[in-house]
C-alpha atoms as one frame of an Amber mdcrd trajectory, in Angstrom:
protein
 -24.486  -8.165 -43.271 -24.208  -4.891 -41.685 -21.147  -4.464 -39.654 -21.584
  -4.160 -35.801 -21.757  -0.869 -34.622 -18.188   0.138 -32.977 -18.026   0.493
 -29.300 -15.767   3.375 -27.989 -13.140   1.950 -25.524 -13.397   3.785 -22.017
 -13.723   3.033 -18.428 -16.095   4.779 -15.799 -15.246   7.878 -13.826 -13.186
   7.205 -10.797 -11.604   3.709 -12.528  -8.389   3.149 -14.292  -6.432   0.661
 -16.049  -2.959  -0.605 -14.796  -0.644  -1.552 -17.381   2.381  -3.715 -17.261
   4.922  -1.162 -15.743   2.698  -0.106 -13.151   1.794  -3.493 -11.947   5.501
  -4.953 -11.894   5.970  -1.884  -9.562   2.984  -2.927  -7.718   4.050  -6.604
  -7.397   7.541  -5.830  -6.201   5.950  -3.657  -3.299   3.366  -6.040  -2.583
   5.983  -8.893  -2.272   8.188  -7.155   0.073   5.260  -6.423   2.218   4.192
 -10.058   2.182   7.561 -10.866   3.274   7.283  -8.703   6.531   3.942 -10.114
   7.319   4.598 -13.870   7.078   8.041 -13.150   8.874   5.691 -11.870  11.870
   3.538 -15.265  11.330   0.610 -13.754   9.697  -1.566 -16.042   7.688  -3.117
 -15.073   4.141  -7.163 -14.821   3.384  -9.292 -13.895   0.918 -12.734 -12.962
   0.882 -15.476 -12.110  -1.910 -15.394  -8.475  -3.423 -19.405  -8.774  -2.854
 -21.049  -8.628   0.646 -24.658  -8.736   1.768 -25.662  -5.362   2.237 -26.582
  -5.703   6.028 -23.004  -6.990   6.440 -21.692  -3.747   5.183 -24.452  -0.936
   6.312 -24.225  -2.356  10.175 -20.557  -2.176  10.510 -20.204   1.113  12.334
 -17.637   2.463   9.856 -19.604   5.570  10.055 -22.019   7.541   7.551 -19.414
   8.702   5.222 -18.521   4.995   4.683 -21.897   3.963   4.350 -22.560   6.617
   1.862 -19.887   5.462  -0.515 -21.002   1.980  -0.940 -21.888   0.609  -4.219
 -24.726  -1.279  -4.306 -25.284  -4.219  -6.549 -27.638  -7.088  -7.019 -27.371
 -10.772  -8.195 -29.671 -12.832 -10.571 -31.687 -13.829  -7.465 -32.173  -9.799
  -6.760 -30.325 -10.250  -3.339 -29.386  -6.890  -1.828 -25.723  -6.616  -2.018
 -22.923  -4.290  -2.018 -19.301  -3.971  -3.043 -17.005  -4.075  -0.032 -15.371
  -0.693   1.092 -12.941  -2.079   3.054 -11.075  -5.617   4.298 -11.943  -5.280
   7.903 -15.488  -5.705   7.726 -15.276  -8.963   5.769 -12.615 -10.050   8.223
 -15.264  -9.397  11.075 -17.657 -11.388   9.114 -15.237 -14.339   8.471 -14.263
 -14.600  12.288 -18.180 -14.941  12.945 -18.505 -17.667  10.243 -15.738 -19.860
  10.900 -15.658 -20.575  14.529 -13.203 -23.575  13.787 -10.367 -20.884  13.186
  -9.648 -20.221  16.675  -8.301 -17.409  18.520  -6.038 -15.620  18.161  -6.387
 -15.475  14.512  -3.606 -13.246  12.653  -4.268 -12.604   8.923  -3.064 -10.514
   6.035  -4.997  -9.585   2.904  -4.243  -7.740  -0.171  -7.256  -6.942  -2.366
  -9.179  -4.024  -4.185 -11.956  -2.209  -2.315 -14.629   0.502  -3.638 -15.712
   3.550  -2.402 -18.141   6.077  -4.272 -16.032   9.159  -3.540 -15.798  12.083
  -5.543 -12.818  10.985  -7.971  -9.817  13.451  -7.724  -6.170  13.361  -8.717
  -4.790  10.448  -7.003  -8.270   9.483  -5.517  -9.913   6.661  -7.383 -13.375
   4.716  -6.646 -11.439   1.373  -7.023  -8.293   1.022  -4.974  -6.347  -1.833
  -3.329  -5.779  -2.218   0.265  -3.016  -4.469   2.175  -4.333  -5.202   5.696
  -2.760  -7.000   8.878  -4.989  -7.728  11.606  -4.527  -9.838  15.069  -7.998
 -11.124  16.259  -8.630 -12.425  19.820  -5.813 -10.781  21.906  -7.185  -7.913
  24.243  -3.433  -7.098  25.205  -1.942  -3.891  23.911   0.878  -6.150  22.909
  -0.992  -7.144  19.956  -1.135  -3.334  19.120   2.578  -3.087  19.867   3.229
  -5.728  17.208   1.061  -3.800  14.397   2.874  -0.844  14.914   6.452  -2.624
  14.966   5.191  -4.335  11.545   4.437  -0.971  10.038   7.996   0.021  10.805
   9.508  -3.112   9.657   7.445  -2.718   6.482   8.318   0.627   5.790  11.970
  -0.054   6.103  11.676  -3.324   4.039  10.541  -1.008   1.032  13.933   1.064
   1.552  12.210   4.053   3.255  14.832   5.676   5.374  12.615   8.638   6.661
   9.177   7.721   8.238   7.341   8.297  11.365   4.629   6.180  12.787   2.322
   8.033  15.125  -0.238   6.592  17.368  -2.734   7.719  20.154  -5.856   5.866
  21.432  -9.633   6.548  20.915  -9.908   5.925  24.474  -7.854   9.038  25.171
 -10.301  10.963  23.050 -13.073   9.519  24.949 -11.525  10.848  27.969 -11.270
  14.255  26.238 -14.914  14.369  25.805 -15.701  14.259  29.198 -12.793  16.669
  29.875 -14.666  19.009  27.525 -18.113  18.288  28.740 -19.185  16.987  25.367
 -21.772  14.227  25.242 -20.272  10.960  24.288 -23.189  10.297  21.700 -21.358
  12.918  19.624 -17.977  11.236  19.699 -18.262   9.889  15.864 -18.773  13.604
  14.723 -16.146  15.211  16.958 -13.603  12.639  15.742 -14.183  12.761  12.260
 -13.354  16.571  12.365 -10.379  16.098  14.462  -9.218  13.557  11.810  -9.039
  16.437   9.426  -6.664  18.454  11.345  -3.524  17.258   9.119  -5.604  18.073
   5.745  -7.176  21.247   6.565  -5.243  22.911   9.665  -6.138  23.869  13.383
  -8.390  26.855  12.645 -10.897  25.217  10.235 -11.110  22.199  12.655 -12.232
  24.866  15.354 -14.502  26.250  12.833 -16.061  22.860  12.009 -16.559  22.169
  15.542 -18.506  25.594  15.885 -20.238  27.694  13.247 -18.850  25.855   9.944
 -17.263  27.562   7.287 -17.296  27.730   3.319 -14.381  25.727   1.799 -12.235
  26.494  -1.097 -14.695  25.117  -3.651 -17.706  26.995  -2.314 -19.368  24.163
  -0.548 -20.449  24.802   2.830 -19.127  22.836   5.697 -21.777  22.451   8.543
 -20.500  23.267  12.159 -21.016  21.149  15.284 -22.284  23.942  17.263 -20.189
  23.315  20.128 -19.214  26.300  22.669 -15.961  28.081  22.666 -15.041  26.868
  26.198 -15.361  23.311  24.767 -13.340  24.104  21.703 -10.529  25.765  23.709
 -10.378  22.356  25.703  -9.880  20.329  22.666  -7.399  22.723  21.433  -5.387
  22.451  24.573  -5.405  18.747  24.152  -4.530  19.013  20.631  -1.541  21.359
  21.674   0.196  18.507  23.758   3.450  17.967  22.055   7.182  16.434  23.422
  10.255  15.078  21.712   9.738  12.098  23.532   6.905   9.583  24.226   7.293
   9.670  28.036   6.881  13.739  27.852   3.715  13.269  26.034   2.222  10.845
  28.995   3.227  13.402  31.540   1.253  16.197  29.932  -1.693  14.067  29.467
  -1.758  13.177  33.195  -1.489  16.767  34.246  -4.225  17.996  31.820  -6.749
  15.099  32.764  -5.789  14.879  36.330  -8.980  14.118  38.104 -10.940  13.035
  34.998 -12.840   9.882  35.485 -10.883   6.978  33.453  -8.083   9.048  32.463
  -5.521   7.100  34.370  -6.675   3.768  32.771  -6.487   5.227  29.299  -3.080
   6.757  29.637  -1.497   3.695  31.057  -2.735   2.025  27.639  -0.544   4.254
  25.566   2.333   4.358  28.132   2.704   0.668  28.115   2.601   0.476  24.181
   5.445   3.099  24.431   7.450   0.914  26.960   7.075  -2.060  24.816   8.006
  -0.289  21.831  10.993   1.325  23.607  12.036  -2.617  24.769  11.870  -3.497
  21.236  14.485  -0.664  19.703  11.759   1.500  18.318  12.737   4.949  19.524
  11.025   8.480  19.356  12.680   9.073  15.983  10.579   6.217  14.482   7.346
   6.001  16.582   5.746   9.155  18.131   2.916   9.307  20.666   0.830  12.119
  18.777  -2.687  12.794  20.383  -4.072  14.454  17.529  -4.370  11.062  15.876
  -8.004  10.177  15.407  -8.667   8.245  12.225 -11.908   8.723  10.308 -13.732
   5.265  10.701 -16.194   4.870  13.545 -15.370   1.281  14.620 -12.229   2.107
  16.264 -12.244   1.705  20.090  -8.781   1.725  21.202  -5.330   2.529  20.370
  -4.997   3.997  16.693  -1.870   4.733  14.270  -0.750   5.853  11.065   2.368
   6.367   9.261   3.793   9.465   7.421   6.527  10.064   4.966   8.461  13.493
   6.076   9.878  13.608   2.445   6.788  13.010   0.852   4.117  15.237   3.017
   1.822  15.437   0.051   0.721  11.922   0.303  -0.516  12.075   3.774  -1.202
   8.699   6.058   0.134   5.789   3.831  -0.506   3.323   6.422  -2.935   3.402
   9.374  -5.188   1.386  11.572  -6.174   0.935  15.148  -7.975  -1.169  17.602
 -11.668  -2.476  16.742 -13.009  -4.760  19.694 -16.513  -4.049  18.647 -16.785
  -4.993  15.326 -17.468  -8.661  15.498 -20.349  -8.198  18.237 -22.676  -7.471
  15.394 -22.360 -11.186  14.015 -21.600 -13.141  17.234 -23.347 -10.869  20.077
 -20.179 -10.697  22.160 -17.049  -8.459  21.924 -13.853  -9.967  20.241 -10.817
  -7.946  20.570  -8.970  -7.208  17.487  -6.579  -4.707  16.104  -4.943  -4.169
  12.727  -3.483  -1.701  10.351  -4.208  -1.235   6.203  -1.730   0.109   3.665
  -3.363   1.952   0.765  -1.211   0.213  -1.869  -1.703   3.122  -4.470  -0.806
   5.807  -2.258   2.037   4.170  -0.975   3.362   3.104  -4.364   2.868   6.866
  -5.655   5.135   7.857  -2.680   7.853   5.235  -3.345   7.925   6.472  -7.026
   8.277  10.209  -5.782  11.309   8.814  -3.339  12.655   7.217  -6.176  12.536
   3.879  -4.567  11.181   2.378  -7.328  12.961   0.775 -10.397  12.170   0.891
 -13.853  10.876  -2.656 -14.901   8.705  -3.016 -17.930   9.007  -6.755 -18.476
   9.144  -9.850 -16.512  11.855 -11.291 -19.091  15.601 -11.057 -18.347  16.662
 -12.053 -21.785  15.135 -11.644 -25.350  15.996 -14.370 -27.638  16.001 -13.014
 -31.166  15.025 -14.735 -34.426  17.250 -13.572 -37.359  17.424 -16.971 -39.275
  14.382 -19.212 -39.915  16.868 -22.116 -40.368  17.686 -21.744 -36.813  14.499
 -21.960 -35.103  14.966 -25.228 -33.335  18.299 -23.832 -32.054  16.094 -20.518
 -30.711  13.524 -22.939 -29.278  16.295 -24.871 -27.711  18.028 -22.013 -26.065
  14.709 -20.104 -24.787  13.895 -23.390 -23.062  17.454 -24.269 -21.869  17.601
 -20.812 -20.023  13.891 -21.200 -18.828  14.726 -24.305 -17.065  17.863 -22.832
 -15.657  15.495 -20.214 -13.876  16.348 -17.121 -16.371  13.058 -15.308 -17.192
  13.376 -15.542 -21.315  11.316 -14.365 -24.139  11.492 -15.746 -27.366  10.962
 -12.965 -30.103   7.487 -13.745 -31.716   7.131 -10.800 -33.782   7.004 -10.741
 -37.692  10.155  -9.154 -38.786  13.947 -10.631 -39.008  15.287  -7.476 -38.747
  17.503  -7.372 -35.867  17.511  -3.464 -35.413  13.756  -3.820 -34.940  14.051
  -6.896 -32.366  16.608  -4.826 -30.295  14.111  -1.926 -30.293  11.591  -4.247
 -28.937  13.949  -5.172 -26.103  14.820  -1.630 -25.456  11.075  -0.772 -25.353
  10.377  -3.294 -22.533  13.786  -2.745 -20.809  14.693  -6.440 -21.230  18.377
  -6.306 -19.901  19.865  -8.986 -22.419  19.453  -9.582 -25.901  20.818 -12.786
 -27.485  21.817 -13.027 -31.022  22.515 -16.049 -33.036  23.174 -16.292 -36.796
  24.833 -19.018 -38.952  28.170 -17.644 -38.474  27.782 -17.684 -34.995  26.222
 -21.372 -34.955  29.139 -22.564 -37.014  31.899 -21.062 -34.486  29.796 -22.532
 -31.548  28.998 -19.205 -29.934  26.105 -16.783 -29.177  26.272 -13.201 -28.972
  24.873 -11.400 -25.603  23.962  -7.700 -25.603  23.782  -5.796 -22.572  21.163
  -3.504 -23.642  21.592  -0.845 -20.864  25.494  -0.453 -21.589  24.802  -0.556
 -25.341  22.280   2.296 -25.255  24.952   4.545 -23.099  27.780   3.533 -25.483
  25.921   4.129 -28.525  25.041   7.657 -27.614  28.696   8.553 -27.468  29.466
   6.867 -31.059  29.132   9.306 -33.839  28.750   7.414 -36.966  27.303   3.612
 -38.423  30.947   2.690 -39.244  32.063   3.083 -35.956  29.156   1.574 -34.233
  29.719  -1.637 -36.369  32.896  -1.830 -35.410  32.404  -1.443 -31.816  29.177
  -3.308 -31.440  28.629  -1.674 -28.133  27.622  -3.809 -25.088  28.064  -7.051
 -27.124  30.113 -10.023 -26.233  30.439 -13.419 -27.735  30.354 -16.470 -25.308
  30.917 -20.329 -25.825  27.446 -21.972 -26.385  28.371 -24.387 -23.563  28.780
 -21.537 -21.079  25.633 -19.635 -22.066  23.634 -20.186 -18.955  26.604 -19.510
 -16.686  27.587 -16.360 -18.363  23.996 -15.087 -18.589  23.506 -15.576 -15.013
  26.836 -13.628 -14.270  25.788 -11.028 -16.572  22.376 -10.482 -14.784  24.028
 -10.404 -11.146  26.271  -7.653 -12.811  23.381  -5.540 -14.037  21.127  -6.117
 -11.081  24.115  -5.294  -8.622  24.662  -2.089 -10.804  20.831  -0.860 -10.845
  20.108  -1.836  -7.064
C-alpha cells in the first residue's frame, strides 16, 4: 500500500494560530471586559459567522467594507458571506426577534473577517468585543457607552488613556458650512478619518488633487476647491483643554449655519453628563476631528487612544447608527455602541507591560516518581481539584524528576508537588515554588550545594496539603500582581 502523500502544514495568508500563552492572555482580558459590561447590565449575544450576502451588502458600512467581504456558499448554493463586523448582525437580530423588546443592550465577543491586505499586526481574521444599546434616542445612551469605554480601560489596569468623541451631525454641519454636497459625505468622512494616520497635509491633498503614497500607489483626490478645504481645515483646527472651550469655538465657527445649534447641543449635553459622572477633560475630550470610517454612523462617534502606546492607534471605538435597522424593518431604530479590537488592545497591553506571563491553566503539577504510588498521586490530584485548585497530573513517560520539573518550568506552573516513598512513610509531601527555585538555583554554584539547599522547596504534612497550597498560591500571586 502506498503511503498517502504528506500534506504541508500551513495556513492561508492573513490568518494565524493562537497558542496557549496567547489565548490565556486574551481570555484574561476578555474576562475583565465582560465584567465591566455585565456591571452595566448588558446581556450576551451570539450570532453565526455566516450571513446572507444581501444582509451584509446593504449594510451602509461603505464601499471599503463591502469590498473586503469573504463570499462563501453552502451545499444549497445560497449566496453567503462571512461577517465583517458584529454590528450588522445585531441589526438583523433586532429586526428578526421582535420579542426582545427595547431597549435591548447586548455585548458580543467573536471573530470577524475582512479581506484586507495583510500587514504587520493586521490580519484577515480578528476578534471584536462590542457593547451596544438599541432603542434609546437619548444621548444618555451615548454617554453610557463612553463611560463604559473608560471603565473598561481602567479595569485592564491602563492608567493613561483618552477617549475622544465628536458627532457625524457636526460633520454634516461642516459640509453645509463648506458648501459641499451632502451626497459626498461618505467620501469626505472617509478621508477625514485618516487624519491621525497620515496627517493634515495628506488629508488636504486627498480632498483636492490626490497624491502618490510611500509605496508608489496613487491616492485619488476628491477634487474639492481650495476654499472648501480651507473651511474644513479651520474646523479641524478647533482645540481646547476643556470640552466647553471646544463647544464655544464650534458656536463661533458655525454661527448662522442651518442646524448647527441642534448638533452642538448634543455634544454639549454629553459633555455635561460626563462631567456629572466624574469623567473629566483628562479622560474624555471633545475632538471634532473624530470621523470614524464606517458609513453607517449617524450621530455621536467616539474612540479611545493610549498616549503611552500611540503606534496602536484607536483601540476602542464606535458611535450612533440610527439607520442600520431600517433596512430590515422600514423604520428608524436608534442605536449606539462601541467595539474593541481585541488583538490590537491585547498587543497594546503587552507593550505596556500589563499582561502577566501565563502559559498554563494549572497551578500545581503533581509529579510521578514511583509507580507504586500511582494511586496516591491520583488521590492528591483529585483532592486539590475538588478544593478548587487547578492541578495537572504529570502523564509523560519519564520518571526523571529533573525532566518533570523542567516540564513545570516550561509551562510556568507555579508549584510542583513531589512525593516519594520516604515522604509517604513520613506522612509529608514536598512543595516546590518554581519561581523561587529558579531564582535561587541561579545563585548556587554546584550540584552538591544545590542538593543541600533544595531551593524553593518545603515539606508539609499530608493532612495540611490543601491549606498550605492555597496559602502558597496566595503569596505567589500577591507577589506577581
